[in-house]
Backbone bond lengths (Angstrom), bond angles and torsions (degrees), N, CA, C in turn:
res aa  C-N    CA-C-N  psi(-1)  N-CA   C-N-CA  omega(-1)  CA-C   N-CA-C  phi
1 M - - - 1.470 - - 1.498 109.17 -
2 L 1.334 116.09 131.78 1.475 121.93 177.02 1.534 110.52 -91.09
3 D 1.316 114.54 146.20 1.480 118.04 170.48 1.494 110.44 -70.47
4 V 1.317 116.51 -43.02 1.490 120.87 -175.80 1.526 108.12 -133.56
5 L 1.291 117.34 127.01 1.454 124.40 173.03 1.500 108.68 -125.21
6 T 1.337 117.58 121.03 1.445 122.20 -179.97 1.514 109.62 -109.66
7 I 1.318 116.10 161.62 1.459 121.82 178.16 1.514 109.81 -138.64
8 G 1.316 118.33 134.56 1.471 119.52 172.17 1.526 113.05 135.86
9 R 1.332 114.85 -139.69 1.463 121.28 -165.75 1.528 114.70 -61.16
10 V 1.316 113.69 140.32 1.429 121.56 166.02 1.514 109.02 -141.67
11 G 1.311 117.47 154.93 1.445 119.35 179.02 1.517 108.94 -176.75
12 V 1.298 113.51 -170.13 1.497 121.42 178.61 1.528 107.52 -119.23
13 D 1.309 115.66 120.31 1.446 121.69 175.68 1.510 109.51 -82.24
14 I 1.327 116.60 125.65 1.487 121.39 175.30 1.516 105.61 -111.82
15 Y 1.338 115.55 95.89 1.453 120.67 -170.24 1.532 111.02 -106.84
16 P 1.309 117.32 137.58 1.483 120.78 -178.74 1.507 111.27 -65.92
17 L 1.296 115.42 142.57 1.459 120.36 175.89 1.508 112.20 -92.40
18 Q 1.359 116.06 1.45 1.442 120.23 172.53 1.560 108.62 -107.92
19 V 1.324 115.93 128.44 1.444 121.98 -178.81 1.505 109.45 -91.60
20 G 1.342 116.55 137.71 1.475 121.58 177.40 1.485 113.18 76.56
21 V 1.361 117.76 23.58 1.462 122.13 -176.90 1.520 106.35 -119.86
22 P 1.365 119.26 130.24 1.430 121.19 175.93 1.537 111.01 -61.21
23 L 1.309 114.60 149.89 1.471 119.63 -174.23 1.538 112.13 -56.33
24 A 1.343 115.24 -36.73 1.472 118.18 179.41 1.527 113.91 -61.53
25 D 1.335 117.23 -19.18 1.456 121.53 -175.75 1.526 112.78 -109.33
26 V 1.343 117.20 -2.31 1.459 118.42 -179.43 1.523 109.65 -72.41
27 E 1.357 115.31 139.46 1.443 121.29 -177.20 1.512 113.70 -107.97
28 T 1.330 117.50 -26.37 1.459 119.90 -178.17 1.528 109.49 -135.93
29 F 1.320 113.61 145.46 1.486 121.33 -175.47 1.509 109.33 -130.41
30 G 1.348 115.72 155.34 1.441 122.38 168.55 1.541 109.23 -109.76
31 R 1.325 115.97 152.79 1.431 122.41 -179.37 1.510 109.66 -111.73
32 F 1.375 117.53 130.19 1.425 121.78 -176.30 1.530 109.96 -141.88
33 L 1.308 116.89 150.36 1.457 121.71 171.29 1.554 109.51 -63.70
34 G 1.300 118.26 137.79 1.429 122.34 -177.31 1.510 115.35 -143.08
35 G 1.339 116.47 -178.19 1.432 125.20 -176.55 1.539 110.23 102.50
36 S 1.330 116.66 123.08 1.440 120.25 -167.59 1.517 115.52 -53.07
37 P 1.357 120.64 -55.20 1.469 118.27 -179.27 1.525 113.00 -64.99
38 T 1.316 117.49 -28.80 1.456 120.26 174.74 1.534 109.72 -66.66
39 N 1.348 116.09 -45.26 1.468 119.72 177.48 1.544 111.85 -61.15
40 V 1.324 117.85 -36.37 1.444 120.63 178.11 1.530 110.11 -64.23
41 A 1.319 116.91 -40.80 1.465 119.73 176.23 1.516 110.85 -62.41
42 V 1.326 118.90 -41.25 1.443 122.39 177.27 1.521 109.56 -63.88
43 A 1.334 117.03 -44.62 1.457 120.62 -178.66 1.517 110.27 -62.34
44 A 1.317 117.43 -40.93 1.472 121.78 178.91 1.543 110.41 -63.61
45 S 1.290 115.94 -42.33 1.463 121.85 -179.52 1.530 108.62 -62.48
46 R 1.335 117.31 -44.98 1.457 120.87 179.78 1.524 110.67 -62.67
47 Q 1.296 117.71 -26.51 1.472 121.18 177.87 1.538 111.88 -84.82
48 G 1.300 116.87 6.44 1.478 121.64 175.06 1.507 115.20 94.00
49 L 1.337 117.84 11.98 1.452 121.09 -179.33 1.531 110.02 -97.96
50 R 1.332 115.91 152.83 1.469 121.30 176.55 1.564 106.56 -83.55
51 A 1.301 114.02 114.99 1.476 118.39 -170.32 1.538 109.85 -126.53
52 G 1.302 115.27 149.45 1.440 123.12 175.98 1.510 110.08 -144.19
53 V 1.342 117.71 168.44 1.469 121.98 179.86 1.516 110.18 -138.86
54 I 1.308 116.02 140.07 1.456 124.04 169.94 1.507 108.85 -99.65
55 T 1.293 118.39 113.25 1.468 119.77 -179.90 1.508 110.43 -159.31
56 R 1.306 117.67 -179.75 1.437 124.42 179.82 1.521 110.43 -135.85
57 T 1.305 116.41 144.73 1.459 122.65 175.11 1.511 109.75 -118.32
58 G 1.327 116.47 176.47 1.419 119.82 166.71 1.490 110.66 -76.39
59 A 1.350 115.40 170.72 1.493 119.57 175.33 1.538 105.58 -93.42
60 D 1.322 117.92 70.16 1.467 120.09 -170.75 1.532 109.55 -144.52
61 A 1.320 113.93 -175.43 1.458 118.52 -176.21 1.490 112.29 -68.50
62 F 1.352 119.04 -32.66 1.478 120.97 178.93 1.522 110.09 -67.63
63 A 1.316 119.74 -24.46 1.471 120.98 178.13 1.546 108.90 -62.28
64 A 1.361 117.24 -40.42 1.440 119.42 178.30 1.504 111.06 -62.69
65 Y 1.345 116.46 -37.14 1.476 120.28 178.62 1.571 108.47 -65.74
66 V 1.331 117.05 -43.76 1.482 119.52 179.86 1.527 111.44 -56.94
67 H 1.331 116.26 -47.38 1.458 118.27 -178.51 1.531 110.79 -64.27
68 R 1.300 116.99 -44.12 1.459 121.15 -178.84 1.538 110.13 -62.21
69 A 1.325 116.60 -44.15 1.448 120.68 -179.33 1.539 111.38 -63.42
70 L 1.326 116.50 -45.90 1.429 120.15 177.79 1.536 112.22 -57.10
71 R 1.329 116.84 -45.64 1.446 119.02 179.68 1.533 111.30 -66.46
72 D 1.306 115.59 -37.94 1.495 117.62 178.56 1.524 111.00 -63.23
73 F 1.317 117.20 -30.43 1.468 121.40 178.16 1.502 113.52 -86.40
74 G 1.336 117.23 -0.11 1.446 121.88 179.15 1.513 114.37 78.25
75 V 1.334 117.27 22.67 1.457 121.84 -179.82 1.510 109.78 -100.90
76 D 1.331 116.44 131.69 1.446 122.73 -179.66 1.559 108.79 -64.40
77 D 1.290 115.52 128.86 1.499 120.54 -176.88 1.519 111.01 -116.17
78 S 1.323 117.32 18.41 1.472 120.15 -175.68 1.532 112.61 -69.96
79 Q 1.354 117.31 -18.68 1.440 121.42 177.00 1.526 112.86 -105.97
80 V 1.313 116.37 27.79 1.458 122.68 176.40 1.516 108.10 -111.88
81 H 1.323 118.57 114.43 1.435 122.81 -173.07 1.539 111.30 -130.32
82 P 1.326 118.84 155.84 1.468 121.25 179.48 1.515 113.72 -82.89
83 V 1.304 116.49 154.12 1.468 123.76 172.02 1.525 108.48 -118.83
84 D 1.304 114.46 117.06 1.482 119.54 -179.34 1.538 110.51 -61.59
85 G 1.355 115.86 141.88 1.418 119.77 174.08 1.535 115.82 87.17
86 L 1.347 115.74 -5.99 1.477 118.43 177.44 1.552 108.79 -122.01
87 L 1.316 114.40 159.98 1.440 121.09 179.50 1.536 112.07 -106.30
88 T 1.320 116.68 143.58 1.449 120.60 172.05 1.539 109.86 -56.23
89 P 1.316 119.25 127.80 1.454 120.71 -175.58 1.524 111.71 -67.54
90 V 1.346 113.91 149.39 1.469 120.02 170.42 1.503 107.61 -122.49
91 T 1.333 116.14 153.46 1.449 122.72 -179.57 1.528 108.70 -132.26
92 F 1.345 116.55 130.45 1.442 121.81 175.68 1.526 108.54 -107.99
93 C 1.325 118.93 154.57 1.415 122.19 173.83 1.545 110.81 -142.61
94 E 1.315 113.92 165.09 1.472 120.46 165.76 1.512 107.95 -112.05
95 I 1.307 116.72 152.71 1.454 120.89 -175.48 1.545 109.48 -123.62
96 F 1.317 113.82 104.06 1.451 120.94 176.65 1.552 107.86 -125.06
97 P 1.340 116.33 85.30 1.460 117.90 -179.37 1.521 111.38 -63.78
98 P 1.363 118.13 152.24 1.451 124.66 10.72 1.526 114.88 -96.25
99 D 1.343 119.19 -7.92 1.461 116.96 -169.05 1.544 114.01 -144.91
100 D 1.309 118.97 21.49 1.456 120.62 179.27 1.538 109.20 -127.62
101 F 1.352 113.90 108.24 1.452 120.04 -175.52 1.521 110.14 -137.81
102 P 1.346 117.98 69.99 1.456 120.09 -178.14 1.514 112.08 -59.56
103 L 1.335 115.47 145.04 1.479 122.18 -178.08 1.514 109.72 -123.00
104 W 1.329 112.69 145.82 1.497 120.71 171.66 1.514 108.93 -126.72
105 F 1.343 115.13 113.92 1.439 121.19 -178.37 1.543 109.31 -94.91
106 Y 1.308 116.70 125.20 1.478 121.48 175.65 1.531 107.83 -100.50
107 R 1.360 115.47 87.83 1.453 122.78 -172.49 1.535 110.61 -136.24
108 T 1.307 119.51 33.25 1.434 122.00 -177.30 1.529 110.98 -111.46
109 P 1.340 118.43 150.90 1.495 127.14 -1.94 1.533 112.98 -71.26
110 T 1.315 116.66 -19.04 1.453 120.89 172.74 1.518 106.84 -155.47
111 A 1.326 116.61 172.61 1.446 120.18 -179.96 1.521 109.30 -112.45
112 P 1.329 118.20 150.24 1.437 119.66 179.60 1.534 113.52 -57.82
113 D 1.354 117.72 -35.01 1.449 120.04 -178.08 1.522 112.94 -70.01
114 L 1.337 117.10 -10.54 1.486 120.55 172.92 1.482 112.82 -91.80
115 Q 1.353 116.39 3.85 1.455 121.04 -179.13 1.543 110.43 -106.36
116 I 1.287 118.09 15.00 1.473 120.02 172.33 1.506 107.14 -67.25
117 R 1.375 115.03 131.84 1.457 122.61 -176.62 1.535 111.20 -110.29
118 P 1.325 117.91 152.14 1.455 119.25 179.87 1.520 111.55 -56.60
119 E 1.329 118.34 -40.56 1.436 119.77 -174.67 1.542 113.42 -71.45
120 D 1.344 115.93 -10.44 1.462 121.07 179.12 1.511 113.30 -85.95
121 L 1.315 117.14 -10.82 1.463 121.17 -171.55 1.511 113.78 -74.11
122 D 1.317 116.72 142.02 1.478 123.77 172.54 1.533 107.12 -88.64
123 G 1.309 118.05 96.13 1.417 121.65 -175.04 1.517 113.41 -62.22
124 D 1.324 117.05 -36.78 1.470 119.82 -178.29 1.529 109.48 -66.21
125 A 1.320 117.85 -41.25 1.457 121.20 -179.80 1.551 111.71 -64.90
126 I 1.354 114.27 -40.77 1.438 119.73 179.23 1.518 111.58 -66.32
127 A 1.329 116.78 -44.42 1.452 120.34 -177.26 1.515 111.81 -69.03
128 S 1.336 118.12 -35.40 1.465 120.32 -174.45 1.523 114.35 -86.81
129 A 1.321 117.37 -17.16 1.483 119.21 179.83 1.534 110.93 -57.33
130 R 1.296 116.75 134.68 1.465 119.91 -179.45 1.512 111.32 -69.65
131 I 1.340 117.53 -30.33 1.450 123.51 170.34 1.522 107.58 -133.73
132 F 1.343 114.67 131.17 1.477 120.77 173.16 1.514 105.34 -114.67
133 W 1.342 116.34 125.67 1.497 123.40 -172.60 1.514 109.48 -119.29
134 L 1.329 116.64 118.12 1.458 121.38 176.07 1.517 108.39 -123.33
135 T 1.345 115.02 166.04 1.474 119.90 -177.48 1.525 110.96 -126.83
136 G 1.330 112.92 159.30 1.476 118.48 177.94 1.529 112.55 -64.32
137 T 1.322 117.40 -31.49 1.464 119.37 179.11 1.519 111.61 -59.76
138 G 1.291 117.31 -34.57 1.455 120.46 -179.95 1.498 113.79 -65.13
139 L 1.364 118.35 -9.46 1.457 121.55 179.30 1.525 111.14 -95.41
140 C 1.318 119.38 -1.57 1.475 120.48 -168.02 1.516 113.93 -79.68
141 Q 1.331 119.22 -16.45 1.448 121.71 -178.47 1.526 109.89 -146.64
142 Q 1.341 113.99 158.44 1.453 120.72 167.97 1.526 109.58 -91.34
143 P 1.344 116.70 151.05 1.444 129.10 4.66 1.533 114.16 -85.93
144 S 1.340 118.58 1.36 1.436 121.92 -176.12 1.551 109.86 -57.87
145 R 1.317 118.45 -42.06 1.463 119.70 -178.52 1.513 111.09 -58.56
146 S 1.310 117.33 -44.47 1.469 120.43 179.47 1.522 111.63 -66.45
147 A 1.361 116.17 -35.66 1.474 118.80 176.09 1.516 111.87 -63.94
148 H 1.301 116.39 -40.90 1.454 120.20 176.28 1.538 112.10 -63.13
149 A 1.341 115.37 -40.62 1.452 118.86 177.56 1.541 111.37 -63.88
150 A 1.301 115.11 -39.46 1.471 120.71 179.34 1.554 109.45 -65.99
151 A 1.318 116.58 -40.39 1.465 120.03 179.70 1.503 109.79 -64.79
152 L 1.351 118.56 -40.99 1.451 121.59 179.56 1.557 110.11 -67.22
153 A 1.309 117.26 -32.81 1.461 119.43 176.79 1.539 109.29 -66.76
154 I 1.323 118.77 -37.85 1.430 122.60 175.27 1.496 111.15 -63.74
155 R 1.318 117.85 -41.38 1.467 122.70 -178.72 1.540 109.76 -65.66
156 A 1.310 115.96 -39.39 1.491 121.08 176.80 1.529 113.27 54.17
157 G 1.349 114.54 40.64 1.452 120.72 176.60 1.544 114.49 78.28
158 R 1.330 118.01 13.39 1.452 118.67 179.44 1.534 109.15 -63.02
159 P 1.342 117.75 143.10 1.451 120.02 165.52 1.523 109.15 -77.25
160 H 1.273 120.11 144.73 1.456 127.78 -6.01 1.542 105.58 -104.46
161 T 1.332 116.31 116.90 1.464 121.52 177.54 1.553 104.59 -107.85
162 V 1.302 116.82 112.28 1.475 121.07 -166.69 1.524 109.66 -111.93
163 L 1.335 115.16 129.84 1.461 121.73 171.53 1.503 108.95 -107.38
164 D 1.372 114.81 112.54 1.460 120.72 170.94 1.549 104.39 -84.93
165 L 1.285 118.82 116.67 1.469 121.38 -174.71 1.525 114.19 -58.46
166 D 1.343 116.44 -39.55 1.462 121.77 163.49 1.545 113.30 43.77
167 Y 1.347 118.10 54.86 1.431 120.54 -178.11 1.533 110.82 -84.04
168 R 1.307 115.90 119.65 1.497 123.22 176.80 1.539 105.79 -118.84
169 P 1.335 118.23 104.76 1.473 120.07 -173.30 1.522 114.13 -56.83
170 M 1.356 118.85 -31.03 1.459 120.72 -178.40 1.504 113.35 -67.39
171 F 1.350 119.37 -12.24 1.428 120.74 -177.93 1.543 111.33 -99.12
172 W 1.318 117.26 0.37 1.490 121.43 -177.23 1.512 110.11 -122.69
173 P 1.350 119.54 151.34 1.445 120.79 174.69 1.496 112.85 -68.71
174 D 1.349 119.18 -30.33 1.456 125.10 175.34 1.511 108.90 -167.70
175 P 1.348 118.27 164.45 1.461 120.96 -179.80 1.502 114.14 -58.08
176 A 1.358 116.88 -34.34 1.462 119.72 -176.95 1.499 111.03 -62.34
177 A 1.325 117.68 -34.15 1.477 119.42 179.50 1.523 110.07 -66.40
178 A 1.328 116.48 -39.21 1.482 119.71 177.15 1.523 110.18 -66.12
179 T 1.342 116.28 -42.00 1.466 118.15 -178.62 1.547 110.42 -61.18
180 A 1.330 116.78 -42.00 1.475 119.25 -179.98 1.499 111.28 -65.32
181 A 1.318 117.67 -43.01 1.477 120.23 -177.23 1.526 110.95 -66.89
182 I 1.334 116.67 -39.07 1.463 119.45 178.73 1.524 110.06 -66.98
183 A 1.337 116.39 -39.21 1.453 119.49 -179.93 1.495 113.26 -57.78
184 E 1.354 115.62 -33.47 1.448 119.40 -179.93 1.530 113.74 -67.86
185 V 1.289 116.58 -32.39 1.480 119.87 -176.39 1.516 115.67 -93.90
186 L 1.332 116.96 -23.67 1.471 120.47 -175.02 1.557 111.35 -52.97
187 P 1.331 121.20 -39.36 1.477 117.25 -179.62 1.515 114.91 -69.24
188 R 1.370 115.57 -8.86 1.472 119.20 -172.80 1.557 111.40 -108.75
189 V 1.343 116.63 6.93 1.468 118.98 177.38 1.514 108.51 -118.69
190 T 1.337 114.74 162.44 1.471 119.77 -178.79 1.497 112.68 -107.71
191 V 1.325 119.29 -15.65 1.455 125.19 -177.06 1.518 108.14 -137.20
192 T 1.328 117.73 137.82 1.472 119.90 168.67 1.514 109.03 -125.78
193 V 1.342 115.19 148.60 1.453 123.07 -178.95 1.490 107.59 -137.80
194 G 1.351 119.32 129.36 1.435 119.90 176.27 1.518 109.80 -167.55
195 N 1.363 114.09 160.74 1.448 119.89 174.16 1.514 109.40 -89.21
196 L 1.327 117.84 -176.82 1.442 121.79 -174.62 1.513 112.92 -62.58
197 D 1.363 116.19 -42.97 1.465 117.78 176.72 1.518 111.94 -60.58
198 E 1.311 115.37 -39.49 1.461 119.74 -175.93 1.544 112.76 -71.72
199 V 1.348 116.90 -41.22 1.438 116.76 178.24 1.540 111.94 -68.98
200 E 1.327 115.65 -29.32 1.491 117.89 175.90 1.527 110.13 -64.58
201 V 1.329 118.78 -40.29 1.455 120.35 176.53 1.520 110.18 -65.88
202 A 1.311 116.81 -37.50 1.476 119.82 -176.17 1.521 112.88 -73.27
203 V 1.348 117.25 -43.34 1.473 118.37 -172.04 1.519 114.40 -132.06
204 G 1.334 117.35 4.40 1.462 120.87 168.91 1.483 117.40 86.11
205 T 1.364 119.08 13.38 1.427 119.93 177.61 1.520 110.01 -146.02
206 R 1.340 115.22 150.39 1.464 122.84 177.29 1.535 110.86 -100.69
207 D 1.287 117.15 -3.48 1.471 119.54 177.40 1.531 107.72 -71.41
208 P 1.324 117.64 117.42 1.466 119.52 -170.32 1.538 113.81 -58.73
209 E 1.328 116.29 -47.69 1.477 119.41 -176.27 1.526 109.94 -67.49
210 R 1.336 116.63 -42.30 1.451 117.87 177.97 1.514 112.23 -65.13
211 A 1.318 116.82 -42.99 1.465 121.43 178.21 1.519 110.66 -58.18
212 A 1.322 116.80 -46.23 1.459 120.82 179.95 1.522 109.79 -60.91
213 G 1.305 117.94 -43.65 1.442 121.06 178.65 1.490 114.06 -62.67
214 L 1.339 115.76 -42.26 1.517 119.94 176.60 1.485 111.53 -63.82
215 L 1.316 118.64 -38.48 1.439 121.98 176.97 1.520 110.55 -63.72
216 L 1.340 118.05 -43.54 1.470 118.98 177.55 1.518 111.45 -63.52
217 D 1.325 116.44 -35.27 1.482 119.15 -179.97 1.523 112.37 -61.87
218 R 1.337 116.41 -23.26 1.428 121.77 -176.94 1.535 113.70 -90.09
219 G 1.327 116.55 -2.33 1.473 118.41 172.91 1.528 116.96 134.45
220 P 1.322 121.24 -39.34 1.459 119.59 -179.18 1.536 112.30 -60.46
221 R 1.351 116.17 157.31 1.438 121.25 -179.45 1.544 111.24 -98.32
222 L 1.299 115.48 -16.55 1.480 121.35 179.27 1.509 108.30 -141.21
223 A 1.353 114.68 128.70 1.480 120.73 178.06 1.535 107.58 -121.67
224 V 1.324 115.09 122.89 1.445 121.38 -179.62 1.549 108.67 -112.27
225 V 1.304 116.29 125.09 1.468 122.67 -178.08 1.520 108.31 -118.34
226 K 1.333 115.95 111.31 1.498 120.47 -178.26 1.499 108.10 -84.32
227 L 1.363 114.34 133.47 1.453 121.55 -172.13 1.545 109.84 -110.63
228 G 1.366 118.37 13.09 1.457 119.97 -179.54 1.509 111.61 57.26
229 P 1.318 119.66 -121.29 1.465 122.38 -175.91 1.534 113.94 -66.89
230 D 1.330 117.61 -8.78 1.495 121.04 176.56 1.532 112.48 -100.60
231 G 1.367 118.55 8.53 1.434 119.34 176.54 1.516 113.58 95.46
232 V 1.327 116.35 -136.17 1.472 119.60 -177.42 1.551 108.30 -154.26
233 L 1.323 114.90 147.22 1.444 122.38 175.59 1.492 109.47 -122.84
234 A 1.333 117.97 144.15 1.450 122.15 176.96 1.520 109.26 -142.29
235 R 1.336 114.47 146.44 1.480 121.04 179.48 1.505 109.03 -133.41
236 T 1.336 113.93 143.97 1.463 123.65 161.74 1.533 107.21 -118.94
237 A 1.294 115.73 -173.10 1.469 119.26 179.09 1.514 113.08 -65.17
238 T 1.338 115.33 -22.64 1.482 119.33 -173.79 1.542 113.29 -123.03
239 E 1.282 118.99 -1.45 1.481 120.46 -171.99 1.485 111.89 -148.69
240 T 1.329 116.93 139.11 1.454 124.02 172.01 1.516 108.14 -125.22
241 V 1.315 117.43 128.29 1.478 122.65 -178.84 1.503 108.71 -131.30
242 Q 1.313 117.15 133.64 1.474 122.45 172.15 1.504 107.32 -128.07
243 V 1.328 117.42 128.74 1.465 121.62 178.51 1.529 108.29 -121.81
244 P 1.341 116.19 147.59 1.451 120.39 -178.66 1.528 110.68 -77.59
245 P 1.325 117.63 171.71 1.455 121.95 177.97 1.507 112.30 -75.70
246 V 1.307 114.77 168.39 1.447 122.92 171.21 1.514 108.11 -101.17
247 P 1.333 119.36 122.10 1.472 121.68 -174.32 1.522 112.13 -71.71
248 V 1.323 115.41 125.46 1.496 120.98 174.51 1.533 106.30 -144.98
249 R 1.276 113.94 164.12 1.494 119.73 171.14 1.525 106.93 -85.99
250 V 1.299 117.30 109.85 1.465 122.35 -173.51 1.545 109.84 -73.99
251 L 1.308 114.39 130.37 1.455 120.51 173.25 1.528 110.56 -107.05
252 N 1.338 116.52 -51.53 1.466 121.46 178.63 1.525 107.45 -146.95
253 G 1.324 114.12 111.52 1.503 119.22 -175.70 1.506 114.88 -83.32
254 L 1.334 117.78 2.50 1.479 119.25 -169.63 1.508 114.00 -69.37
255 G 1.328 119.81 -29.56 1.468 119.93 -178.39 1.488 113.15 -100.17
256 A 1.337 120.86 4.92 1.426 121.48 -175.72 1.490 111.73 -65.25
257 G 1.326 118.21 -40.38 1.463 120.88 -178.18 1.510 112.96 -65.23
258 D 1.346 116.15 -32.41 1.456 118.94 178.79 1.517 111.87 -74.69
259 A 1.334 116.88 -36.27 1.456 119.57 171.81 1.520 111.02 -61.28
260 F 1.351 115.51 -43.45 1.444 121.37 175.36 1.531 110.06 -54.87
261 G 1.342 116.44 -43.43 1.484 119.63 -177.37 1.482 112.17 -65.01
262 G 1.350 118.28 -42.99 1.457 120.64 -179.33 1.507 111.06 -63.73
263 A 1.358 116.42 -41.28 1.455 121.20 178.91 1.533 111.16 -69.68
264 L 1.333 117.93 -37.97 1.446 119.57 173.83 1.514 112.46 -57.83
265 C 1.311 116.72 -37.97 1.475 119.16 177.15 1.530 111.14 -62.24
266 L 1.306 117.86 -37.36 1.465 120.73 179.64 1.542 108.80 -64.64
267 G 1.349 116.74 -46.50 1.440 120.04 179.87 1.512 112.60 -61.05
268 L 1.321 117.33 -42.06 1.480 120.79 179.28 1.524 111.28 -62.92
269 L 1.313 116.61 -42.57 1.460 119.95 -177.54 1.491 112.24 -75.25
270 R 1.316 119.18 -28.60 1.448 121.39 178.49 1.539 112.59 -81.90
271 G 1.342 115.68 -10.86 1.478 119.15 -178.98 1.505 112.88 72.65
272 W 1.358 116.49 28.55 1.479 120.17 177.53 1.521 109.86 -66.21
273 S 1.326 115.77 161.07 1.441 119.80 171.45 1.527 108.54 -63.89
274 L 1.327 115.80 159.37 1.487 120.46 -179.19 1.533 109.75 -61.78
275 E 1.320 117.17 -43.60 1.458 119.06 -179.05 1.537 111.33 -62.04
276 R 1.331 116.79 -45.58 1.464 120.24 -178.25 1.547 108.83 -63.50
277 T 1.302 116.20 -40.64 1.481 119.65 -179.73 1.527 110.31 -61.91
278 L 1.342 116.74 -45.67 1.449 118.42 -176.35 1.530 111.60 -68.81
279 R 1.327 116.68 -38.34 1.492 117.38 179.29 1.523 109.03 -65.94
280 F 1.299 118.83 -40.95 1.442 121.24 179.48 1.556 109.96 -63.27
281 A 1.334 116.56 -47.23 1.428 119.67 -178.00 1.542 111.44 -65.54
282 N 1.333 117.61 -36.39 1.445 121.48 175.46 1.522 111.20 -59.52
283 A 1.348 116.61 -42.56 1.450 119.67 -178.70 1.552 110.45 -67.52
284 A 1.308 118.80 -37.44 1.468 120.92 176.77 1.513 108.89 -61.94
285 G 1.338 117.79 -44.45 1.439 120.80 -179.82 1.499 112.81 -63.82
286 A 1.323 116.46 -38.79 1.470 121.87 178.42 1.516 111.81 -62.02
287 I 1.319 117.22 -40.22 1.442 120.77 179.97 1.535 110.86 -61.31
288 V 1.315 116.22 -44.68 1.456 119.08 -177.89 1.541 110.14 -71.68
289 A 1.321 118.39 -32.92 1.450 120.30 177.73 1.498 111.54 -62.87
290 S 1.316 116.75 -24.07 1.475 120.65 -179.27 1.543 114.09 -85.27
291 R 1.355 114.57 1.31 1.455 120.78 -174.88 1.517 111.43 -122.66
292 L 1.329 116.88 165.50 1.469 119.71 -179.01 1.517 113.63 -75.38
293 A 1.327 117.21 -50.52 1.453 121.32 -170.59 1.550 110.21 -80.96
294 C 1.349 113.61 174.76 1.470 119.71 173.31 1.500 108.55 -105.86
295 S 1.335 119.28 -78.31 1.464 121.44 -176.85 1.499 111.99 -56.77
296 A 1.323 117.43 -47.49 1.457 119.87 -176.63 1.560 113.72 -68.70
297 A 1.322 116.19 -12.24 1.472 119.86 -178.90 1.513 114.42 -95.91
298 M 1.316 117.46 -3.09 1.468 121.31 -173.38 1.537 111.57 -62.47
299 P 1.345 118.64 128.46 1.466 120.57 -178.10 1.538 112.36 -83.70
300 D 1.305 115.00 159.51 1.451 119.02 172.70 1.554 108.58 -91.71
301 R 1.326 117.05 179.13 1.436 120.97 -174.00 1.539 111.86 -63.58
302 A 1.337 115.04 -42.54 1.469 118.95 -177.94 1.518 111.35 -62.26
303 E 1.311 117.50 -40.58 1.452 120.90 -178.43 1.498 110.18 -68.95
304 T 1.326 116.58 -38.63 1.450 120.62 179.20 1.550 111.53 -65.00
305 L 1.319 115.74 -43.99 1.456 119.82 178.27 1.495 111.06 -66.23
306 A 1.328 118.40 -36.85 1.455 120.63 178.52 1.522 111.95 -61.69
307 L 1.290 117.84 -38.52 1.488 121.00 178.17 1.519 109.34 -66.69
308 L 1.326 117.09 -44.29 1.459 119.98 178.35 1.510 113.02 -58.16
309 Q 1.272 117.82 -34.07 1.480 121.57 -179.31 1.508 113.07 -74.51
310 T 1.330 117.70 -11.39 1.468 118.52 -175.14 1.543 110.82 -104.00
311 V 1.334 118.82 -2.82 1.459 119.64 -174.74 1.491 111.92 -125.14
312 E 1.323 114.32 154.02 1.456 122.27 169.95 1.529 108.63 -93.73
313 P 1.315 119.33 131.47 1.460 120.80 -173.08 1.532 112.69 -81.20
314 V 1.369 116.34 51.61 1.479 117.20 -177.96 1.521 115.37 -131.84
315 P 1.333 122.83 0.76 1.456 119.19 -172.58 1.544 110.25 -71.62
316 S 1.335 113.79 156.83 1.462 119.59 178.54 1.491 114.55 -93.82
317 T 1.374 117.00 -5.59 1.448 119.61 175.19 1.484 108.79 -132.38
318 G 1.302 116.40 157.03 1.468 121.62 -179.65 1.492 111.34 144.69
319 A 1.336 117.07 -166.14 1.461 121.68 -177.89 1.507 107.09 -110.81
320 G 1.323 115.95 127.34 1.430 120.05 178.07 1.497 110.13 -116.02
321 G 1.373 116.15 -118.63 1.441 119.71 -177.44 1.498 111.18 -62.50
322 G 1.331 119.87 -27.84 1.430 121.31 174.92 1.506 113.15 73.73
323 E 1.291 116.31 -169.66 1.475 122.82 178.20 1.529 109.75 -110.30
324 D 1.322 116.69 147.88 1.432 120.11 176.18 1.522 112.14 -80.81
325 R 1.301 113.16 151.75 1.465 118.78 170.73 1.514 110.72 -92.60
């Protein structure tokens, strides 16, 4: 039984090793494992949890890298399989700290991870996982959307079934399509996580408290709204908690949300208070925001706790929930 099982995007991040340089002028790049749900599995593993991922690669050389990287990070790769005729996606970015990190996804005409089919799913693994983590991007195409619906039927409302809203406009024909797809799955998950842009797509408002309330009205028991430089807010039926960010010098904010997600999983499984969970997850996100990579930058529990012990939780600037990859 896995502590955390994620489903969805995987790829190879090709990130510039020069900061503040347009992509056209970058001369050297680093290669890293990428894809938001894959990064969350890595982040959870780094926090000491047993993690795995359901995804698909191309039948190419980068697939071998994906498998090796997952194993090196301690993530179970037994549900990662190739799709003939497609290539493992790559993603490029530009790095302009503190808050400008344009992304280019090479996932056309489709990506292997959107070819997960319902009949391919390991129902026992999905049912038994202590946390099952899916993303909004996995709903943007068939057969992936049907596979996600099948996985949610297997979960049958078990805690903790987490929807990372993960809205990427380039993967959808328009925001309304994403809104409709998300509306279908919200009653079948127990936790939602998203930034202000994502909750606006989901429920039509950027007001954090109102958005969290509207999300809870649709079925989840916990709604987490990441506020970037303003920290993070979360609501349950009986509690509202907002915590400030952890101050760091931001280098690349792209992986902060995934580090937040992996640390959130730890807090949920340990039964921590909501405030403690959010502060811990914020610190994990801040650490990754201060580094270049995403997966390779994920902190372990000791490192995350060490950062928390060195800061006062009151600054008005810094890295909090961050952005998802």
